[in-house]
N, C-alpha and C positions, 0 to 999 in steps of 0.2 A: 301733773303732767309730767311724763315721763321723758326725759330727752336723753337716748341714748347713744353712742357715737363710737368710734374707734379710738383707743387712748395712743398715744404717741407710740408708746412701748408694742404695741401691738403692730401698729405700722412699720416701726422698725423691724421685727420680727420679721414682717411678711417679706419685706426690701430686703432683707439680709438672706432669706431661703432664695429668693428669687437671684441674687446675686449670687449664691453658690452652686444653683443650677445652670447661671450661664457660663461660670468658671469653668466647670465641669463639661459642658457640652459644647462650648466653642472652640475649643482645640479640635475637636472631631470634624467640624463643620469646616474649616480651614485647613486642615492638613493638607489635603490633596493638593489644594494651590501651592502650598510651602515647599513639598515636594518636587514639583516642578520647577518653583524659585532657587531652590537648592542646587539640584541638579544643575538649572541652567547657570548659575553662579560657579559652581565648579567646573564646568564645562567651559565656561569664557575665560577664567582665571586660566586653565591648562593651556587653552590656544596661545594666550600672551607669552607664557612663560615657554611653551615650546617654542614659539617664533622665535623669543629673546636667543635662547638659546642655540636655535638653527645659525640666528647670524654671529652670534658670539664665537662658536668654536668653527664655523666654515662648514657645516656639516647638513645633509639633507633630513629631517622629521617627517614623521607621518604619527597621526591618530589613527588608530586602527576600530572600528567600531562594528561590532556584531551585531548584527538583527536577527535572532533566533527566538521562538517562543521559548520563554523560561532561562534564558541566557544572553539576555543584552544587555553588553558588558562594553568597556572600551579601554585603549591603553596606549602607550606610546611606544615607538618604534626609532632606531635612529640606522643612518647609513654609516659607512666605514669615513665616509668624506662626502662631499660634492657628489651627486648622481643625480642623472639623467632619467625620465620617467619614461619608458615604454609603455605606451598605451596598449600592443598586445600582449604581453608580457602580463602588465598590471589586469588586464580583462581576463586573460586565464588565470591568475590568481584567483581574483574575485569572484569567478566560478566554481574553483575548484578543481580546475583542470591541469596545474602545474605539476611539477617533478615530487613525489611523495618523497617524505622523512628518511622511509630508510635504503635509497637509493645511494649506495657509496660513494661511487664516482661524481654523483654530482656537484657542482663545487658551493661551497657555502652560500647562502640565503645572504641578498645583497641588506635586507635590513634586517636588524637585531631588537629586542624589547631592551628600553632603556630604563634600567633600576633606580635610577635618579629621579625621574619623573613620574613613573609607574612603577612601585615595585610589586604590583599584582593588577589583575585584571579589576577594575571598577564596575563592579555589578549596578545596573539600578535599581532601585526601591521596587518592591516587589509591583506596585501599581501604576509604574511608568514602563512606557515602550519607546521606542525609536519608530516613528510611523515610516521617514524614510530619509535618508540622506543623499544630499545633490552635490556635487562640486561641476564647475563649469566645464571640465575637460571628460563628463561622465555623457552616454548618448542618451541617457534616460536615469532618474533615481535610483537608488537602491531601497528597495523595501523589505529585502530578504536576503541574509548571507551577512557577507563583510563588505564593509566601504572602506575608503583611505582619503586623506584628508593632508595634502602633501604642502611643507614647510619647505622653505629654499633659504640657502645661504645668505643671499641677499637681502633679506628680511622678508620675503614677498611669502606668499599661503595662495593656494588655490582658491578662488570666491565657492564660497560654499553654502551652506543653509542646511540645518540639521531640524527636525523636527519631533519634539516630547510631545508625548498625549497621556492621558490617562483613561482614555477611552469618552470623556467627556470635553476635555478640556485641551486645545493643541498649541501649544507656543511653536515657532519657527527662528533658531537662531540663525540670522544671518551674519555671514561675517565677510570685513573689506579685505580684499588681497591684499592691499597695499599698507595698512596699518594694524593688520588683524582685529580692529575694532566690531567688537558685536551687537548688532542692533536686535532687539528680543520683540516680532512681532508677533501679538496675542491672537494667532488665528494660522491655519495652515496657508502655507503660500511656497512657492516653488521659484527659483532664481530667474527663471524667464520670466514671470509677472512681476519681478523687479525692476524699478527702473533707477540706477545709479547715476 
């Protein structure tokens, strides 16, 4: 009678091969979600830091978000002191209808890039996109162009929602205007859909 089976060494070799395949393949499967998590974490930390800087230095700050195919990025700008937000001027600026840089008689812009908080534009990973950015002061969410989220010297910020997507998964970062705390919603939502 011939009783054949697998030896312990053969079973261990098969398990080692499977473990190696999983170790090589698993990061590729979860990498996209990791990019969303990393970017969401970076934005959340940046919002808290900008809010604290605005309060500490008694200055109005804003995070600028560019939503353009292939050039999706964000950076921080600050005013020279406390600044009121003119909705009409802001709308012109967002639509690109403001004064051009070559106008020598124009006053200097109210906001300048803050080199301490963002030395350069932070570009999103190639597979991530801003689906839309919405603040409480916008008539409709921005899905293309430039969007601004303002932070005020009193420690307040505009209630806002930023949607990040990789075309399969969409996360919404919802920021509380009083605390700057971010809630992460693992789907696309608008500010008006949320009840706080």
